[in-house]
N, C-alpha and C positions, 0 to 999 in steps of 0.2 A: 498586921500590915501597917498599922499606924506607927509602931515603933521603928520599923524598917524605913518608912518615909522620913521620919525625924532624923534618923541616923544618916541617911543619904543627904538630906538638906544640910546637916551640920558639916559633913565631909565636903560637900560641894562648896559651902561657904568658906571653909578653911582654905581649900585649894584656891578659890577665887582670890582670897586675900594674898596668897603667895604670888599669884600672877600679877596682882596690882603692885605689890612690892617690887617685883622684877621690872615692871614697866617704869616705875619711878626711878629705879637704878639705871635703866637704859637712858632715860632722859638726862639724869645728872651726869652720866658718863659722856654723853654727847656734848653737853655744855662745857664740860671740862676739856674735852678734846679740842674745842674751838679756842679756848682761852690759853692753853699751854701745850702746843703740839709736841714739844720735845719730851716732856714728862708724860704726855698723853700715851705714847707707845707703851711705856712701862705700865701705866694705869690700865690701858686696854688689855694687856696681857693678864693682869690680875682680874679684871672684869670678866674676861672670857673664861678664866679658870673658875671663878666663883659661879658664873652662869652655868657652866657645865656641871659643877658640883650640885647646885640647887636643882637644876633640871633633872639630873640623874636621880637625886633623892626623891623628887616628885614622881618620876616614872616608877621607881621601885615601890613607893608608897601606893601609887595608883594600882599597881599589880596586886598588892595585898588587900586593898580595899574593894577591888572589883568583885562583883557577885555574879554577873551574868556572862561576861566575856573576859577571860584572863588570857593574855598573850604572853607566852614565854619570851617572845622577842622583846617585849617591853621590859621585862626583868633583865635580860641580857644587856640591852642598850643602856638601861639605867646604871647597871654595874660598870660598864665601860666608861660612861660619862663621869661617874663618880671617880673612877681611877684617873682619867685624864684631867679632871678638875683638880684633884689633889696634886698631881704632878705639876701642873701649871702654877697653882697657888704657892707651892713650896719653892719653886725655882722660876720666878717671873722673868728674870734677866735672861736665863738660858732658854726659857720658853719662847722668847722673842725670835729666836733662831728658827724655831719650827712651829710657831703658832699657826701659820697658814696651813701647814700640813695637818696639824691636829684639828683645826677647825673644819677643814675640808673633809676629813674622815668622819668627824661628828655629824656634819651636815648630810653626808652620804648615808650614814647609818640611820639617822633620824628620817631622812627622806625615804629610805627603803622600808623602814618600819611603817611609815604613813602610806606607802604605796601598796604594800602587801595585802592589807585587809580591804582595800578599796573595791576589789571585785565582789566582795561579800556583801557590800552595802546594796540595799535595794531601793529603787526610787519609789516614791509614793504613788 
């Protein structure tokens, strides 16, 4: 039991570090958007692409690290976000044309993922 607790603590700590990194990137992107709005749209495209990619990787990893509750939806959503992230990062100028659509799809998919298990949660 002690080994499992240590493994969980290490995994949670590592994932927490990734969330902190993403938070810092959000703040830096926000500052950059204020200072140069013309280049900001291109940067926003790249930022959204990298965010999708990293969030997708984290979702896939969390699927494989989960021991008690594995959601196939998390794996599917993670793969979709990885694919969309790669597409946006590889073609940021073209992605500006459809970034709103791609972001909307990603938000709906993640929102659906968050909504589906909510009836399973029990209040204390």
